[in-house]
N, C-alpha and C positions, 0 to 999 in steps of 0.2 A: 244418472238422474233418477231419483226415486219417484215412482208413480203412486197413485192412490190405490190402495189395496183393500180388500175386504175378506171376511170369512163368515161362514154360517154352517149350521148343522141342522138336521131334521131328526127329531125323535118321534117314533111312532109306537104305539097308538095314542099316546097322551097328547100329541100335538107337536107343533114346531116351536122352536126357540132359536133366536138368532143372537149372535154375539158380535159386536163390531170390532174392527181392528183398532188397536190402541197404539199410540206412539211411544209408550213406555212399556218396558218389560216387567216381569215379576220383581226385579231388583229395584224398580223405580227409575232406572236410567232411561233417558230418551234414546230411541233407536230408529233407524230408517225403516220405512214401510217397504217390505219386499214380498213377493209372492211366497217365498219359502217361509217367512214369518207368519203370513196369513194362513198358510196351510197347516203349520204347526199349531197355531192358535185355534183353528177349527177343531182339530183333534183334541186338544186340551179342553176346550169348552164343552165338547160332547161328553168327555169322560168326567169333567167336573159336574155336569148335569146329572150324570149317573150317580155320583157320590151324593149329591144333594137329594136326589130322588130317594135313595136308601134312607137317608136321615129323616126326610120329611114323612115318609110312609112307614118308618119303623122296620124296614126289611134289612136284611144283611146281604152283602155280596154273595152270590150263589143261590139266593132264594128267589123264586119266581123266574124272572127272565135272567137266565144264566149267561147268555152270550151278548157280547158287544161286538158288532161288526162295523169296522171303519172302512168305508168304500172311498178310495181316493185314486186319482190319476197321478199323484205326486210320487215319483220315484225317490225324491229326496226324503220324504216322510217314511215311505215303505222300507227303503234300504237303511235309512238312518236308525229306525227302531228295531229292525230285525237283524241287521248285520253290523253296521258301523259302530253303534253305541257301545257294544261290549268292549271294543278296542279303545274307544274314547275314555270310558270309565276306568278301565284297568291301567291305561297309560297316563291318566289325568291330562289328556291332550286338550289343548285349547282349540275349540272349533267355533265356527260361525254359529250364532244363535244359541250359544251354550245356555243362556238363561232360560230359554224356552225348552231346550232338551231336558234340563234339570227339572223344570216344572212338570214336564210330561212324565218323567220318572217318578216324581213325587205323587202325582195323581194316580199313576198305575199302582204304586205301593198301597194306596188307600183302598184300592179295589181288591187287593189280595185277601 
């Protein structure tokens, strides 16, 4: 049984910004709300805000604030992005929440 989930991030010093959990993924397909999806969405939203900030204020990644620190207690997100994703991408493996993992990779590429 899927419960109600949520996600948020805090960006400092400019202030806070929240992003609510959606029932559709980047592909537009309806998906279950799970804690793993909420955790991935929070990371994606924080990084998308970073991309938006660069565009709005005319800075480039690497100018000004150079580091983005994602603090999470989610082993799913930490291990997924630091270890598992290399295998998933190289093997074209079907994984749970693939739409969000692909969205996360797309946002990370925009920050390079």
